[in-house]
N, C-alpha and C positions, 0 to 999 in steps of 0.2 A: 446168827442168821435165821435159823429155823424158828426161833422164839419171834423174831419180828414178822416172819411169814404168816404166823397165826395170831398176831397181835389184834385183840378185839378193839383197841382204841382208835385203829384206822378204819374209818367206816366208808362203804361206797354209797353211791347215790343212784344206783339203778334199781328198778324193782326186781325183787327176787324171782317172780314169775318169769320175766323176760330173760334174765340171766341164766336160770336154771333150765327152762324149757327150750328156748331158742338157741341160746349160745352154748348151752351145755348138752342137753339131750340130742336135739335135732342135728346140730353141727357134729357132735361126736358120732352120730350113726353114719352121716355122710363121709366123714374122714375114715371111719372104720371100713365102709365099702371101698374107698380108695385104696386102703391098706390091703384089703383082700384082693383087689386088682393087681396090686403091686406084687403080691405073693404069687397070683396065678400066672401073670404075663411078664413079670420083671425077673431079673437075675437077683442073686443075693445082695448085690450092692444097692440096688434100687430099693429092695425090701428094707434093708437097714436104714437107708436114708428116710424112707417112709415111716419107719417105726420111730426114728429120732424125731421127726416132725410131730408125730402123733403124741409121743411122750412130752414133748415141749408144749403142745396145745393142752394135754392133760394137766400139766402143772399150771398153765396160765389160767385154764377155766376153774381149777380148784381154788386158786387164789381169788378169782372174781366171785365165785359163789361164797367163799368165806367172808369176803368184805361186804357183801350185799345180803348176807343171810338174814339179817333182822329188819330188812326194809319190807316188812309184812305186817298185817294186823295182829297176828297171833305169834308169839315168840317161839312156841314149840315147832312151828313150821320151819323156821330158820335153823333151829337145832337139828330137825329132821333132814333138811337139805344138806347140812354139813356132814352128818352122819353117812347118808346115802352117797355123797360125792367121795368121801374117804374110802367107802366100800368099792365104788366104781372104779376109783383110781388104782386100787390094789388089783382089781380084777383086769383092768386094762393093761397094766405093766405085766401081769403074769401071762395074759394072752399074747402079748407082743413077744415076750421071751420065747414062748412055745412056737409061735409062728417062725421066728428066725431059726430056732433049732430044727423045725420041720423042713425049712428051706435048705438049710445047710446040709441036713441028712438026706436030701432028695425025696422027702415023703410028701405025697400029694394030700391035700385035705379031702376027705371023703365026700363032702357035700358039694365040692367044686367040680367033681368029675361027671 
């Protein structure tokens, strides 16, 4: 299953710039703000549901970027987009884990006070 997820033979038809910047960067920032609102104003159940939705989005956008990575004029930009997306995914999952742990432990986020 993981091999098919990263299969280069399946190509997307969207421009990488649109997928990366609009569907990836912009949408993820808006969703992360919603995740912080769930942390601040919701209970643990709301936060866990928000984290699950954010992780599902992260998997979806990673796949979209992977499929459309080489719809650019310079192939190295596609490789760079893939590497950045993998790093962002690792970071997003790590932050989500720590948000849930902080919520369950009753710890407020310092910048939200």
